[in-house]
C-alpha positions as CSV (number, residue, x, y, z in Angstrom):
1,M,22.1,18.3,-3.8
2,K,24.5,17.0,-6.4
3,G,24.6,18.3,-10.0
4,I,26.8,18.1,-13.1
5,K,29.1,20.8,-14.3
6,I,30.0,20.5,-18.0
7,T,32.9,22.4,-19.5
8,S,33.8,22.6,-23.2
9,S,34.4,25.3,-25.8
10,D,30.5,25.6,-26.2
11,I,29.3,25.0,-22.6
12,N,30.5,26.1,-19.2
13,E,27.5,25.6,-16.9
14,S,26.3,23.6,-13.9
15,F,23.0,21.7,-14.0
16,Q,20.9,20.2,-11.3
17,I,17.3,19.3,-10.5
18,D,15.7,21.1,-7.5
19,S,14.2,18.0,-6.0
20,G,14.7,15.5,-3.2
21,N,14.2,12.5,-5.6
22,Y,15.8,12.7,-9.0
23,S,18.2,11.2,-11.5
24,M,20.4,12.9,-14.1
25,T,21.9,11.4,-17.2
26,F,24.8,12.6,-19.4
27,M,25.3,10.7,-22.6
28,L,28.0,10.9,-25.3
29,S,26.7,9.2,-28.5
30,I,28.9,8.1,-31.4
31,K,27.0,6.9,-34.4
32,H,28.7,5.5,-37.5
33,F,26.5,4.4,-40.3
34,Q,27.3,3.9,-44.0
35,G,30.5,5.9,-43.7
36,Q,28.9,8.8,-41.9
37,E,29.8,9.6,-38.3
38,Q,27.8,11.7,-35.9
39,L,28.8,12.7,-32.4
40,S,26.4,14.2,-29.9
41,I,26.0,14.9,-26.2
42,H,22.8,14.8,-24.2
43,L,21.8,15.9,-20.7
44,S,18.5,14.9,-19.2
45,G,16.9,13.8,-16.0
46,F,13.8,12.7,-14.1
47,D,12.2,14.5,-11.2
48,K,10.4,11.8,-9.2
49,D,8.7,14.3,-6.9
50,K,7.0,16.1,-9.9
51,N,6.8,13.0,-12.1
52,E,8.6,14.9,-14.9
53,D,11.2,14.1,-17.5
54,V,13.5,17.0,-18.0
55,K,16.0,17.8,-20.8
56,W,18.6,20.5,-21.0
57,F,20.3,19.8,-24.3
58,D,20.9,17.4,-27.1
59,Q,23.5,18.8,-29.4
60,L,25.9,17.6,-32.1
61,I,29.6,18.0,-31.4
62,G,32.7,17.8,-33.6
63,P,35.6,15.4,-33.4
64,N,38.5,16.0,-31.1
65,K,36.3,17.9,-28.7
66,K,37.3,18.1,-25.1
67,I,34.5,17.8,-22.6
68,I,35.0,17.9,-18.9
69,L,32.3,16.6,-16.5
70,E,32.4,17.3,-12.8
71,V,30.0,16.1,-10.0
72,I,29.3,19.2,-7.9
73,D,27.3,20.2,-4.9
74,G,24.7,22.3,-6.8
75,K,23.7,25.7,-5.6
76,E,22.1,27.2,-8.8
77,V,19.3,25.7,-10.8
78,I,19.4,26.1,-14.6
79,S,15.9,25.5,-16.0
80,P,15.6,22.6,-18.4
81,K,14.6,23.5,-22.0
82,E,12.0,20.8,-22.0
83,I,9.8,19.4,-19.3
84,E,7.3,16.6,-19.9
85,K,4.9,15.0,-17.4
86,R,5.1,11.2,-17.3
87,E,1.8,9.5,-17.8
88,E,0.6,7.1,-15.1
89,S,0.1,4.5,-17.7
90,F,3.7,4.8,-18.8
91,I,4.9,4.2,-15.2
92,D,2.4,1.3,-14.8
93,K,3.7,-0.2,-18.0
94,Q,7.3,0.0,-16.8
95,K,6.4,-1.7,-13.5
96,L,4.5,-4.5,-15.3
97,E,7.4,-5.1,-17.7
98,T,9.8,-5.3,-14.7
99,Y,7.4,-7.7,-12.8
100,L,7.1,-10.0,-15.9
101,F,10.8,-10.0,-16.4
102,L,11.5,-10.9,-12.8
103,Q,8.8,-13.5,-12.9
104,R,10.4,-15.2,-16.0
105,E,13.8,-15.1,-14.3
106,L,12.5,-16.8,-11.2
107,K,10.7,-19.5,-13.3
108,E,13.9,-20.2,-15.2
109,K,15.7,-20.7,-12.0
110,G,13.0,-23.0,-10.7
111,L,12.2,-20.7,-7.7
112,I,8.5,-20.4,-8.6
C-alpha cells in the first residue's frame, strides 16, 4: 500500500490509509490578498471502503520552508486527526452533477 512521507523542520512522518480503496491528497496553498500572504500545507484523503473523509493536518507554514514529499510503500498507519463519514446524499449529489455535466457535453457535441 502506498503512502506519503513528509519531511520538513516541523514534520518527519509517513502517512497512509489502511484500506484497499483510497485516495490521498497533499496540497500547498499560497494565498495573497490585499498585501497579505498566507502559506499552508494540507494532507487529507478518502477511504472508499469505509466511506470516510480523513484529515491529518492543515497548518500554516513560513516562507522559504523546505518540504520534501516521497511516495513510499507504507508499513505504519498514523491515525488521522479528523474522520468524517460521507453522507449518501452527498455521494448521490456528486454522481448526479457528473451525469448532468456529461449529458450537457454530449448534447453540445450533437451525440444525443
